[in-house]
Backbone as ProteinMPNN parsed JSONL, in Angstrom:
{"seq_chain_A": "XXXXXXXXXXXXXXXXXXXXXXXXXXXXXXXXXXXXXXXXXXXXXXXXXXXXXXXXXXXXXXXXXXXXXXXXXXXXXXXXXXXXXXXXXXXXXXXXXXXXXXXXXXXXXXXXXXXXXXXXXXXXXXXXXXXXXXXXXXXXXXXXXXXXXXXXXXXXXXXXXXXXXXXXXXXXXXXXXXXXXXXXXXXXXXXXXXXXXXXXXXXXXXXXX", "coords_chain_A": {"N_chain_A": [[-15.595, 2.29, 16.928], [-13.245, 3.43, 14.591], [-14.398, 5.491, 11.892], [-13.154, 5.075, 9.421], [-12.575, 2.443, 9.364], [-14.771, 0.931, 8.822], [-15.313, -0.444, 6.416], [-13.372, -2.288, 6.475], [-11.782, -5.391, 7.539], [-10.605, -7.629, 9.987], [-8.483, -10.233, 9.435], [-7.774, -13.334, 10.752], [-5.375, -15.839, 11.051], [-4.666, -18.788, 12.437], [-3.512, -21.922, 13.659], [-4.17, -22.786, 16.107], [-6.851, -23.367, 18.06], [-7.628, -22.328, 20.485], [-6.311, -19.879, 20.612], [-7.514, -18.639, 18.453], [-10.168, -18.399, 19.456], [-9.719, -16.77, 21.75], [-8.713, -14.388, 20.547], [-10.849, -13.768, 18.958], [-12.763, -13.063, 20.86], [-11.568, -10.777, 21.85], [-11.381, -9.062, 19.557], [-14.093, -8.818, 18.984], [-14.987, -7.518, 21.304], [-13.739, -5.069, 20.881], [-15.086, -4.098, 18.832], [-14.423, -4.762, 16.127], [-14.824, -5.866, 12.807], [-14.328, -9.181, 11.84], [-12.717, -12.261, 10.731], [-11.945, -15.633, 11.069], [-9.566, -18.152, 10.428], [-8.312, -21.519, 10.136], [-6.086, -22.398, 8.926], [-3.56, -21.595, 6.381], [-4.194, -22.549, 3.924], [-6.928, -22.797, 4.078], [-7.654, -20.115, 4.284], [-6.777, -19.177, 1.78], [-8.571, -20.472, 0.083], [-10.834, -19.007, 0.386], [-10.089, -16.366, -0.047], [-10.249, -13.122, -1.495], [-8.905, -10.779, -3.737], [-9.877, -8.237, -3.502], [-10.474, -7.805, -0.861], [-10.446, -5.789, 2.059], [-8.567, -4.414, 4.879], [-6.696, -5.973, 7.429], [-4.199, -8.547, 8.059], [-3.711, -10.969, 10.486], [-1.269, -13.148, 11.206], [-0.021, -16.312, 11.926], [3.266, -17.339, 12.139], [4.378, -19.895, 12.036], [2.857, -22.729, 10.991], [1.082, -25.836, 10.557], [1.383, -27.372, 7.269], [1.004, -25.005, 4.798], [3.122, -22.401, 5.546], [3.307, -19.244, 7.386], [5.038, -17.457, 6.146], [5.197, -18.542, 3.58], [2.589, -18.19, 2.802], [2.522, -15.399, 2.784], [4.201, -14.876, 0.528], [2.667, -15.976, -1.479], [0.42, -14.305, -1.431], [1.532, -11.826, -2.177], [1.924, -12.278, -4.853], [-0.594, -12.209, -5.843], [-1.236, -9.6, -5.681], [-2.373, -8.593, -3.416], [-3.316, -6.194, -0.988], [-3.414, -6.332, 1.716], [-2.143, -5.446, 4.814], [0.244, -7.219, 6.842], [0.427, -8.582, 9.971], [2.553, -10.376, 11.789], [2.487, -13.225, 13.973], [4.602, -14.487, 16.337], [6.622, -17.091, 17.795], [9.055, -17.466, 20.503], [11.448, -18.347, 19.226], [11.148, -17.541, 16.644], [11.77, -15.03, 15.821], [13.995, -14.112, 14.092], [12.858, -15.174, 11.669], [10.529, -13.585, 11.495], [11.626, -11.074, 11.163], [12.731, -11.297, 8.679], [10.363, -11.63, 7.293], [9.319, -9.079, 7.53], [11.103, -7.664, 5.976], [10.247, -8.527, 3.641], [7.908, -7.147, 3.373], [5.97, -7.307, 5.412], [4.132, -5.667, 7.973], [4.402, -5.672, 10.715], [5.375, -7.485, 13.696], [4.396, -9.615, 16.391], [5.316, -10.959, 19.435], [4.634, -13.987, 21.148], [3.725, -14.505, 24.641], [0.855, -12.514, 23.654], [0.199, -9.053, 24.225], [-2.897, -7.717, 24.851], [-3.548, -4.995, 24.549], [-1.342, -4.125, 22.983], [-1.853, -5.613, 20.697], [-4.277, -4.574, 19.79], [-3.538, -1.939, 19.306], [-1.645, -2.295, 17.201], [-3.272, -3.344, 15.264], [-4.974, -1.229, 14.678], [-3.146, 0.573, 13.669], [-2.29, -0.84, 11.407], [-4.621, -0.92, 9.901], [-5.057, 1.774, 9.367], [-2.749, 2.226, 7.926], [-3.309, 0.659, 5.674], [-5.468, 2.058, 4.593], [-4.276, 4.471, 3.95], [-2.509, 3.61, 2.024], [-4.206, 2.715, -0.024], [-5.4, 5.044, -0.673], [-3.263, 6.545, -1.688], [-2.775, 4.918, -3.877], [-5.033, 5.36, -5.328], [-4.734, 8.084, -5.985], [-2.519, 7.807, -7.612], [-3.443, 6.401, -9.785], [-5.22, 8.271, -10.793], [-3.418, 10.251, -11.551], [-1.942, 8.909, -13.507], [-3.99, 8.586, -15.497], [-4.454, 11.3, -16.057], [-1.947, 11.924, -17.051], [-1.907, 10.567, -19.518], [-3.411, 12.304, -21.003], [-1.746, 14.202, -21.969], [0.099, 15.587, -24.683], [2.811, 14.296, -26.683], [4.912, 16.104, -26.807], [4.175, 17.788, -24.597], [4.594, 15.92, -22.555], [7.317, 15.674, -22.678], [8.071, 18.307, -21.989], [6.989, 18.401, -19.452], [8.597, 16.536, -18.072], [11.121, 17.8, -18.227], [10.663, 20.212, -16.896], [9.935, 19.266, -14.341], [12.289, 18.171, -13.607], [13.775, 20.377, -13.051], [14.674, 22.101, -15.096], [15.1, 25.272, -16.675], [12.862, 27.481, -18.415], [14.137, 28.762, -20.515], [16.305, 27.028, -21.043], [14.981, 24.773, -21.801], [13.717, 25.549, -24.064], [15.864, 25.984, -25.775], [16.895, 23.3, -26.001], [14.801, 22.015, -27.409], [14.527, 23.67, -29.668], [12.65, 25.589, -29.829], [10.546, 28.579, -29.089], [10.74, 30.459, -26.005], [8.264, 31.446, -25.264], [6.595, 29.469, -26.444], [7.339, 27.274, -24.92], [6.327, 28.175, -22.403], [3.617, 28.22, -23.0], [3.116, 25.364, -23.393], [3.896, 24.469, -20.916], [1.995, 25.683, -19.229], [-0.301, 24.274, -20.126], [0.395, 21.716, -19.396], [0.354, 22.007, -16.534], [-2.326, 22.592, -16.244], [-3.687, 20.27, -17.225], [-2.708, 18.272, -15.594], [-3.662, 19.039, -13.217], [-2.085, 20.564, -11.422], [-1.33, 23.021, -9.219], [0.941, 24.29, -8.387], [4.526, 24.46, -8.787], [5.755, 22.695, -6.996], [3.777, 20.784, -6.597], [3.572, 19.679, -9.115], [6.143, 18.565, -9.333], [5.874, 16.568, -7.353], [3.965, 14.906, -8.481], [5.417, 14.009, -10.66], [7.536, 12.581, -9.441], [6.003, 10.629, -8.169], [5.206, 9.148, -10.375], [7.391, 8.383, -11.786], [8.467, 5.739, -11.885], [6.941, 4.483, -13.671], [7.74, 4.87, -16.192], [6.518, 6.403, -18.161], [6.786, 8.709, -19.579]], "CA_chain_A": [[-14.646, 1.97, 15.874], [-12.913, 4.552, 13.692], [-15.216, 5.434, 10.68], [-12.446, 4.57, 8.215], [-12.368, 0.976, 9.425], [-16.056, 0.241, 8.588], [-15.251, -1.352, 5.257], [-12.201, -3.156, 6.668], [-11.988, -6.57, 8.395], [-9.392, -8.228, 10.5], [-8.374, -11.685, 9.113], [-6.858, -13.993, 11.615], [-5.038, -17.203, 10.698], [-3.864, -19.491, 13.478], [-3.996, -23.3, 13.746], [-4.499, -23.025, 17.518], [-8.301, -23.015, 18.243], [-7.767, -21.488, 21.735], [-5.873, -18.578, 20.179], [-8.588, -18.067, 17.592], [-11.235, -18.022, 20.318], [-9.395, -15.6, 22.565], [-8.679, -13.234, 19.708], [-12.202, -13.455, 18.517], [-13.449, -12.312, 21.903], [-10.966, -9.467, 21.94], [-11.858, -8.264, 18.455], [-15.518, -8.552, 19.122], [-15.165, -6.49, 22.315], [-13.267, -3.829, 20.329], [-16.068, -3.785, 17.707], [-13.843, -4.915, 14.854], [-15.297, -6.944, 11.922], [-13.196, -10.137, 11.783], [-12.921, -13.569, 10.288], [-10.879, -16.537, 11.48], [-9.158, -19.307, 9.534], [-7.476, -22.389, 10.946], [-4.877, -22.67, 8.098], [-3.315, -20.685, 5.262], [-4.919, -23.154, 2.855], [-8.333, -22.425, 4.279], [-7.725, -18.698, 3.907], [-6.621, -19.021, 0.286], [-9.782, -20.948, -0.552], [-11.849, -17.985, 0.503], [-9.557, -15.051, -0.251], [-10.53, -12.312, -2.676], [-7.935, -9.743, -3.769], [-10.573, -6.925, -3.151], [-10.663, -7.676, 0.575], [-9.801, -4.673, 2.744], [-8.357, -4.679, 6.223], [-5.365, -6.475, 7.695], [-4.087, -9.973, 8.312], [-2.875, -11.425, 11.578], [-0.87, -14.457, 10.635], [0.923, -17.158, 12.703], [4.35, -17.594, 11.225], [4.579, -21.337, 11.933], [1.568, -23.555, 11.014], [1.123, -27.069, 9.681], [0.953, -27.109, 5.914], [1.557, -23.761, 4.313], [3.533, -21.526, 6.64], [2.933, -17.849, 7.244], [5.962, -16.922, 5.188], [4.754, -19.064, 2.261], [1.334, -17.47, 2.453], [2.935, -13.974, 2.406], [4.701, -14.875, -0.813], [1.446, -16.247, -2.373], [-0.404, -13.076, -1.439], [2.288, -10.856, -2.913], [1.723, -12.625, -6.217], [-2.015, -11.953, -6.162], [-1.487, -8.202, -5.637], [-3.131, -8.278, -2.199], [-2.864, -4.992, -0.263], [-3.587, -6.486, 3.103], [-0.978, -5.456, 5.726], [0.369, -8.44, 7.609], [1.011, -8.578, 11.374], [2.953, -11.755, 12.068], [2.604, -13.68, 15.342], [5.778, -15.367, 16.414], [7.145, -17.704, 19.042], [10.339, -16.921, 20.87], [12.503, -18.678, 18.34], [10.768, -17.162, 15.294], [12.026, -13.638, 15.558], [14.699, -13.955, 12.781], [11.922, -15.35, 10.465], [9.653, -12.47, 11.414], [12.424, -9.875, 10.674], [12.837, -11.598, 7.224], [8.976, -11.354, 6.767], [9.141, -7.65, 7.439], [11.903, -7.227, 4.838], [9.393, -8.863, 2.49], [6.703, -6.308, 3.314], [5.085, -7.317, 6.561], [4.068, -4.376, 8.62], [4.783, -5.757, 12.133], [5.236, -8.82, 14.24], [4.149, -9.664, 17.813], [5.802, -12.15, 20.098], [3.794, -14.63, 22.146], [2.302, -14.215, 24.658], [0.574, -11.165, 23.081], [-0.526, -8.131, 24.977], [-4.138, -7.303, 24.17], [-3.414, -3.537, 24.253], [-0.44, -4.06, 21.88], [-2.495, -6.174, 19.464], [-5.356, -3.638, 19.305], [-2.844, -0.773, 18.74], [-1.044, -2.554, 15.98], [-4.336, -3.577, 14.285], [-5.476, 0.117, 14.237], [-2.094, 1.083, 12.84], [-2.356, -1.599, 10.126], [-5.802, -0.506, 9.121], [-4.743, 3.105, 8.911], [-1.705, 2.072, 6.866], [-3.942, 0.167, 4.393], [-6.321, 3.136, 4.088], [-3.393, 5.45, 3.32], [-1.948, 2.951, 0.807], [-5.223, 2.72, -1.074], [-5.605, 6.502, -1.101], [-2.093, 6.817, -2.558], [-2.92, 4.205, -5.142], [-6.101, 6.032, -6.077], [-4.166, 9.318, -6.545], [-1.541, 7.415, -8.721], [-4.292, 6.019, -10.949], [-5.69, 9.501, -11.364], [-2.339, 10.978, -12.216], [-1.721, 8.213, -14.806], [-5.007, 8.904, -16.418], [-4.173, 12.644, -16.536], [-0.713, 11.928, -17.9], [-2.287, 10.137, -20.833], [-4.058, 13.367, -21.784], [-0.701, 15.074, -22.455], [0.731, 15.213, -25.916], [4.181, 13.853, -26.573], [5.712, 17.353, -26.488], [3.887, 18.127, -23.224], [5.262, 14.988, -21.663], [8.732, 16.098, -22.672], [8.194, 19.539, -21.235], [6.671, 18.024, -18.082], [9.785, 15.897, -17.503], [12.223, 18.749, -18.05], [10.32, 21.177, -15.842], [9.936, 18.583, -13.083], [13.695, 17.923, -13.265], [14.452, 21.603, -12.671], [15.144, 22.861, -16.207], [14.426, 26.572, -16.837], [12.126, 27.609, -19.682], [15.042, 29.136, -21.598], [17.119, 25.883, -21.446], [14.07, 23.814, -22.513], [13.505, 26.116, -25.406], [17.101, 25.667, -26.587], [16.873, 21.849, -26.217], [13.829, 21.613, -28.399], [14.543, 24.492, -30.739], [11.409, 26.401, -29.818], [10.64, 29.806, -28.328], [10.402, 30.416, -24.599], [6.829, 31.585, -25.217], [6.011, 28.178, -26.75], [7.564, 26.489, -23.673], [5.416, 28.634, -21.43], [2.27, 27.675, -23.339], [3.127, 23.929, -23.089], [3.976, 24.356, -19.448], [0.707, 25.982, -18.743], [-1.165, 23.18, -20.435], [0.813, 20.532, -18.459], [-0.129, 22.226, -15.162], [-3.777, 22.473, -16.179], [-4.163, 18.896, -17.424], [-2.345, 17.45, -14.461], [-4.316, 19.721, -12.089], [-1.132, 20.991, -10.504], [-1.382, 24.506, -9.02], [2.28, 24.815, -8.056], [5.635, 23.601, -9.191], [5.946, 21.614, -6.04], [2.753, 19.706, -6.854], [4.059, 19.1, -10.388], [7.288, 17.679, -9.045], [5.455, 15.39, -6.587], [3.324, 14.002, -9.42], [6.496, 13.411, -11.459], [8.221, 11.606, -8.583], [5.156, 9.49, -7.988], [4.945, 8.397, -11.613], [8.626, 8.134, -12.553], [8.74, 4.365, -11.975], [6.106, 3.838, -14.683], [8.346, 5.051, -17.491], [5.351, 6.856, -18.986], [7.063, 10.061, -20.211]], "C_chain_A": [[-14.46, 3.263, 15.044], [-13.7, 4.422, 12.414], [-14.473, 4.831, 9.496], [-12.271, 3.068, 8.198], [-13.687, 0.238, 9.122], [-16.034, -0.788, 7.438], [-14.053, -2.317, 5.374], [-12.535, -4.339, 7.662], [-10.612, -7.036, 8.82], [-9.473, -9.704, 10.206], [-7.342, -12.309, 9.923], [-6.611, -15.446, 11.135], [-4.153, -17.765, 11.741], [-4.442, -20.887, 13.619], [-4.423, -23.669, 15.184], [-5.932, -22.483, 17.785], [-8.409, -22.086, 19.487], [-7.315, -20.021, 21.388], [-6.869, -17.929, 19.402], [-9.681, -17.624, 18.508], [-10.951, -16.837, 21.17], [-9.277, -14.314, 21.76], [-9.998, -12.792, 19.217], [-12.992, -12.627, 19.546], [-12.897, -10.881, 22.028], [-11.42, -8.568, 20.748], [-13.256, -7.922, 18.501], [-15.723, -7.49, 20.159], [-14.703, -5.165, 21.847], [-14.1, -3.355, 19.134], [-15.35, -3.764, 16.302], [-14.607, -6.069, 14.122], [-14.109, -7.843, 11.746], [-13.644, -11.468, 11.164], [-11.74, -14.385, 10.551], [-10.771, -17.674, 10.559], [-8.155, -20.21, 10.316], [-6.164, -22.739, 10.129], [-4.773, -21.667, 6.943], [-4.093, -21.261, 4.081], [-6.383, -22.801, 2.893], [-8.553, -20.947, 3.889], [-7.722, -18.481, 2.407], [-7.855, -19.485, -0.452], [-10.855, -19.848, -0.639], [-11.392, -16.575, 0.059], [-9.933, -14.402, -1.56], [-9.593, -11.098, -2.596], [-8.579, -8.386, -3.387], [-10.744, -6.798, -1.643], [-9.806, -6.505, 1.119], [-9.654, -5.043, 4.207], [-6.97, -4.965, 6.538], [-5.387, -7.948, 8.031], [-3.166, -10.198, 9.479], [-2.567, -12.912, 11.304], [0.245, -15.082, 11.491], [2.02, -17.545, 11.729], [4.669, -19.088, 11.054], [3.24, -21.998, 12.077], [1.874, -24.84, 10.198], [0.746, -26.731, 8.247], [1.754, -25.887, 5.441], [1.898, -22.835, 5.438], [3.133, -20.14, 6.377], [3.768, -17.157, 6.206], [5.578, -17.254, 3.78], [3.512, -18.352, 1.82], [1.635, -16.007, 2.062], [3.374, -13.91, 0.954], [3.562, -15.066, -1.806], [0.65, -14.934, -2.521], [0.216, -12.004, -2.229], [2.055, -10.984, -4.44], [0.306, -12.199, -6.716], [-2.254, -10.399, -6.238], [-2.301, -7.774, -4.435], [-2.473, -7.097, -1.51], [-3.016, -5.103, 1.248], [-2.308, -6.441, 3.883], [-0.937, -6.652, 6.574], [1.079, -8.179, 8.882], [1.27, -10.065, 11.645], [2.966, -11.961, 13.602], [3.689, -14.646, 15.407], [6.026, -15.905, 17.778], [8.535, -17.075, 19.388], [11.433, -17.185, 19.88], [12.274, -18.24, 16.913], [11.141, -15.791, 14.902], [12.833, -13.339, 14.269], [13.764, -14.166, 11.563], [11.001, -14.174, 10.319], [10.372, -11.217, 10.842], [12.476, -10.141, 9.126], [11.439, -11.271, 6.6], [8.815, -9.877, 6.582], [9.959, -7.07, 6.325], [11.078, -7.485, 3.567], [8.121, -8.106, 2.43], [5.744, -6.322, 4.465], [5.13, -6.087, 7.334], [4.538, -4.442, 10.057], [4.842, -7.177, 12.488], [5.133, -8.687, 15.773], [4.621, -11.014, 18.323], [4.792, -12.717, 21.118], [4.437, -14.629, 23.517], [2.034, -12.729, 24.26], [-0.239, -10.337, 24.035], [-1.753, -7.706, 24.236], [-4.064, -5.883, 23.721], [-2.441, -3.358, 22.981], [-1.095, -4.524, 20.561], [-3.429, -5.181, 18.922], [-4.679, -2.389, 18.698], [-2.272, -1.078, 17.375], [-2.13, -2.844, 14.896], [-4.748, -2.245, 13.793], [-4.452, 0.723, 13.316], [-2.067, 0.485, 11.424], [-3.494, -1.127, 9.264], [-5.668, 0.874, 8.599], [-3.772, 3.107, 7.744], [-2.377, 1.675, 5.535], [-4.803, 1.281, 3.737], [-5.438, 4.171, 3.347], [-2.775, 4.903, 2.009], [-3.003, 2.987, -0.377], [-5.5, 4.152, -1.587], [-4.468, 6.922, -1.98], [-2.245, 6.147, -3.929], [-4.003, 4.874, -6.057], [-5.532, 7.334, -6.723], [-3.265, 8.939, -7.782], [-2.357, 7.126, -9.958], [-4.842, 7.284, -11.613], [-4.611, 10.274, -12.12], [-1.924, 10.262, -13.52], [-2.674, 8.509, -15.873], [-4.748, 10.334, -16.992], [-2.911, 12.767, -17.387], [-1.021, 11.514, -19.359], [-2.894, 11.234, -21.71], [-3.013, 14.315, -22.358], [-0.243, 14.626, -23.866], [2.152, 14.818, -25.69], [5.09, 15.01, -26.184], [5.442, 17.827, -25.068], [4.495, 17.235, -22.303], [6.735, 15.285, -21.543], [8.995, 17.323, -21.816], [7.945, 19.221, -19.763], [7.934, 17.497, -17.382], [10.883, 16.959, -17.206], [11.921, 19.768, -16.949], [10.45, 20.519, -14.438], [11.42, 18.288, -12.61], [14.536, 19.202, -13.013], [14.968, 22.435, -13.835], [14.382, 24.178, -16.31], [13.844, 26.588, -18.208], [13.143, 27.867, -20.833], [15.906, 27.882, -22.045], [16.255, 24.848, -22.191], [13.888, 24.268, -23.927], [14.692, 25.815, -26.338], [17.171, 24.188, -26.938], [15.937, 21.45, -27.34], [13.774, 22.571, -29.642], [13.22, 25.252, -30.914], [11.571, 27.671, -28.99], [10.27, 29.587, -26.865], [8.889, 30.565, -24.428], [6.1, 30.263, -25.478], [6.107, 27.276, -25.492], [6.489, 26.893, -22.581], [4.003, 28.121, -21.655], [2.127, 26.192, -23.012], [3.137, 23.719, -21.6], [2.66, 24.639, -18.778], [-0.299, 24.885, -18.933], [-0.911, 21.932, -19.557], [0.19, 20.814, -17.101], [-1.632, 22.078, -15.116], [-4.237, 21.033, -16.346], [-3.802, 17.958, -16.24], [-2.967, 17.961, -13.155], [-3.354, 20.061, -11.018], [-1.148, 22.483, -10.424], [-0.068, 25.089, -8.756], [3.311, 23.888, -8.655], [5.87, 22.487, -8.317], [5.018, 20.434, -6.324], [3.122, 18.964, -8.099], [5.222, 18.143, -10.095], [6.819, 16.423, -8.312], [4.802, 14.384, -7.519], [4.376, 13.219, -10.266], [7.157, 12.286, -10.659], [7.312, 10.372, -8.375], [4.994, 8.585, -9.205], [6.304, 7.924, -12.32], [8.964, 6.707, -12.721], [7.912, 3.686, -13.16], [6.619, 4.055, -16.073], [7.391, 5.443, -18.558], [5.608, 8.176, -19.733], [7.534, 9.89, -21.582]], "O_chain_A": [[-15.386, 4.047, 14.842], [-13.705, 3.331, 11.844], [-15.075, 4.155, 8.661], [-11.88, 2.479, 7.19], [-13.703, -0.992, 9.167], [-16.659, -1.846, 7.51], [-13.776, -3.075, 4.444], [-13.446, -4.246, 8.484], [-9.614, -6.863, 8.121], [-10.4, -10.379, 10.654], [-6.171, -11.935, 9.861], [-7.561, -16.177, 10.852], [-3.027, -17.306, 11.937], [-5.657, -21.066, 13.692], [-4.973, -24.745, 15.419], [-6.162, -21.275, 17.733], [-9.218, -21.159, 19.494], [-7.924, -19.061, 21.861], [-7.121, -16.742, 19.609], [-10.127, -16.488, 18.351], [-11.808, -15.967, 21.329], [-9.694, -13.255, 22.229], [-10.261, -11.598, 19.07], [-13.732, -11.696, 19.229], [-13.634, -9.925, 22.272], [-11.803, -7.419, 20.966], [-13.632, -6.822, 18.096], [-16.558, -6.609, 19.953], [-15.204, -4.158, 22.346], [-13.814, -2.324, 18.525], [-15.615, -2.914, 15.452], [-14.974, -7.077, 14.725], [-12.995, -7.366, 11.528], [-14.841, -11.746, 11.093], [-10.617, -13.945, 10.307], [-11.755, -18.122, 9.97], [-7.289, -19.722, 11.041], [-5.248, -23.338, 10.692], [-5.738, -20.995, 6.581], [-4.619, -20.481, 3.287], [-7.002, -22.539, 1.861], [-9.54, -20.609, 3.237], [-8.523, -17.731, 1.848], [-8.169, -18.95, -1.515], [-11.646, -19.776, -1.58], [-12.225, -15.701, -0.18], [-9.936, -15.047, -2.609], [-9.484, -10.46, -1.549], [-7.858, -7.473, -2.984], [-11.14, -5.726, -1.185], [-8.665, -6.276, 0.717], [-10.43, -5.829, 4.751], [-6.077, -4.305, 6.005], [-6.446, -8.531, 8.261], [-2.03, -9.725, 9.511], [-3.448, -13.765, 11.194], [1.287, -14.476, 11.74], [1.745, -18.021, 10.628], [5.185, -19.487, 10.01], [2.563, -21.875, 13.098], [2.747, -24.899, 9.332], [-0.124, -25.889, 8.024], [2.961, -25.764, 5.648], [1.019, -22.504, 6.235], [2.664, -19.827, 5.283], [3.25, -16.337, 5.447], [5.614, -16.406, 2.888], [3.364, -17.96, 0.663], [1.055, -15.474, 1.117], [2.974, -13.004, 0.222], [3.503, -14.401, -2.841], [0.273, -14.539, -3.624], [-0.502, -11.288, -2.928], [1.998, -10.004, -5.182], [0.112, -11.878, -7.888], [-3.271, -9.937, -6.755], [-2.87, -6.683, -4.439], [-1.248, -6.998, -1.446], [-2.79, -4.14, 1.981], [-1.439, -7.288, 3.674], [-1.99, -7.109, 7.02], [2.182, -7.633, 8.906], [0.351, -10.881, 11.717], [3.357, -11.097, 14.388], [3.728, -15.576, 14.601], [5.698, -15.284, 18.789], [9.075, -16.266, 18.633], [12.294, -16.325, 19.691], [13.099, -18.521, 16.044], [10.878, -15.38, 13.772], [12.462, -12.479, 13.471], [13.856, -13.448, 10.567], [10.689, -13.765, 9.2], [9.767, -10.418, 10.126], [12.262, -9.199, 8.363], [11.366, -10.705, 5.509], [8.237, -9.438, 5.587], [9.559, -6.056, 5.753], [11.193, -6.771, 2.57], [7.3, -8.354, 1.547], [4.826, -5.505, 4.541], [6.188, -5.457, 7.347], [5.016, -3.446, 10.601], [4.422, -8.032, 11.709], [5.702, -7.772, 16.369], [4.362, -12.058, 17.725], [4.174, -11.957, 21.864], [5.661, -14.748, 23.57], [2.856, -11.843, 24.493], [-1.229, -10.805, 24.596], [-1.654, -7.356, 23.06], [-4.48, -5.574, 22.604], [-2.711, -2.564, 22.081], [-0.92, -3.929, 19.497], [-3.423, -4.924, 17.718], [-5.165, -1.839, 17.709], [-2.376, -0.254, 16.467], [-1.884, -2.594, 13.716], [-4.88, -2.077, 12.581], [-4.804, 1.321, 12.299], [-1.86, 1.171, 10.423], [-3.354, -0.956, 8.053], [-6.115, 1.154, 7.487], [-3.913, 3.83, 6.759], [-2.096, 2.221, 4.469], [-4.85, 1.417, 2.514], [-5.798, 4.67, 2.281], [-2.558, 5.635, 1.044], [-2.67, 3.257, -1.531], [-5.787, 4.387, -2.761], [-4.703, 7.619, -2.966], [-1.903, 6.709, -4.969], [-3.905, 4.936, -7.283], [-5.831, 7.629, -7.88], [-3.251, 9.622, -8.805], [-2.006, 7.557, -11.057], [-4.922, 7.365, -12.839], [-4.857, 10.863, -13.173], [-1.596, 10.913, -14.512], [-2.294, 8.675, -17.032], [-4.809, 10.556, -18.201], [-2.822, 13.586, -18.302], [-0.449, 12.063, -20.301], [-2.91, 11.148, -22.938], [-3.364, 15.168, -23.172], [-0.213, 13.435, -24.174], [2.664, 14.992, -24.584], [5.945, 14.869, -25.31], [6.378, 18.235, -24.38], [4.935, 17.705, -21.254], [7.33, 15.171, -20.472], [9.955, 17.395, -21.049], [8.654, 19.746, -18.905], [8.294, 17.929, -16.286], [11.467, 17.004, -16.123], [12.801, 20.14, -16.173], [10.984, 21.112, -13.501], [11.715, 18.181, -11.42], [15.748, 19.163, -12.802], [15.662, 23.421, -13.587], [13.176, 24.222, -16.068], [14.255, 25.822, -19.079], [13.045, 27.305, -21.924], [16.192, 27.706, -23.23], [16.731, 24.148, -23.084], [13.902, 23.474, -24.867], [14.53, 25.45, -27.503], [17.481, 23.851, -28.081], [16.293, 20.598, -28.153], [13.027, 22.286, -30.579], [12.766, 25.504, -32.031], [12.565, 27.847, -28.286], [9.565, 28.634, -26.533], [8.29, 29.914, -23.572], [5.105, 29.963, -24.818], [5.145, 26.634, -25.072], [5.863, 26.037, -21.957], [3.3, 27.675, -20.747], [1.128, 25.791, -22.415], [2.429, 22.85, -21.091], [2.249, 23.922, -17.865], [-1.072, 24.581, -18.025], [-1.813, 21.244, -19.08], [-0.459, 19.926, -16.549], [-2.193, 21.547, -14.157], [-5.143, 20.618, -15.623], [-4.511, 16.995, -15.949], [-2.793, 17.344, -12.104], [-3.661, 19.906, -9.836], [-0.999, 23.161, -11.44], [0.084, 26.305, -8.878], [3.046, 22.731, -8.983], [6.167, 21.389, -8.787], [5.417, 19.27, -6.294], [3.002, 17.74, -8.151], [5.238, 17.017, -10.592], [7.3, 15.328, -8.603], [5.025, 13.179, -7.401], [4.258, 12.023, -10.535], [7.313, 11.171, -11.157], [7.778, 9.233, -8.4], [4.682, 7.401, -9.075], [6.288, 7.179, -13.3], [9.715, 6.402, -13.647], [8.152, 2.545, -13.555], [6.063, 3.53, -17.039], [7.41, 4.936, -19.679], [4.73, 8.682, -20.432], [7.813, 10.875, -22.265]]}, "name": "protein", "num_of_chains": 1, "seq": "XXXXXXXXXXXXXXXXXXXXXXXXXXXXXXXXXXXXXXXXXXXXXXXXXXXXXXXXXXXXXXXXXXXXXXXXXXXXXXXXXXXXXXXXXXXXXXXXXXXXXXXXXXXXXXXXXXXXXXXXXXXXXXXXXXXXXXXXXXXXXXXXXXXXXXXXXXXXXXXXXXXXXXXXXXXXXXXXXXXXXXXXXXXXXXXXXXXXXXXXXXXXXXXXX"}
């Protein structure tokens, strides 16, 4: 098993016991930690938003459907990537599920090789997502250390304004702009302008400037 998957688990939800048994054998042979559930309701009773890994989800099940569970999980803030399992007639539903954030879908009958490849991709996707989220939280905390003037300078620099133009906008000297700019770079731990721009783009949806 890839070292980065050690804290991750594959969660399988399918109302067909034979499918659960077959997938359990496959996941066990591939040395994946896993947990099976016979219904979406059963999964929700045990689910914790801190769970890491990925979710293999049958799109059609008695009771709560796979699509309905997807919507419920979105509301909880779950980061589990979803791989949908679909029958021949369920492909349009699966495409809609992917528009809503699902990472993939597999049509029955499922190739074991395809399933294992998609699982590994989903686990890597989740690891990357959590890493990006961690960086974003760090950047938000660093942003809070800026003064209001430094936030203004940060925004103008990241949007491509030259020091001279910024100085004119705020009625201050270029030297003062340079001092503020240096402090912004230091507090945000950006060594280059490109890094500063990436931080700005990453945080622009938070309206924190």
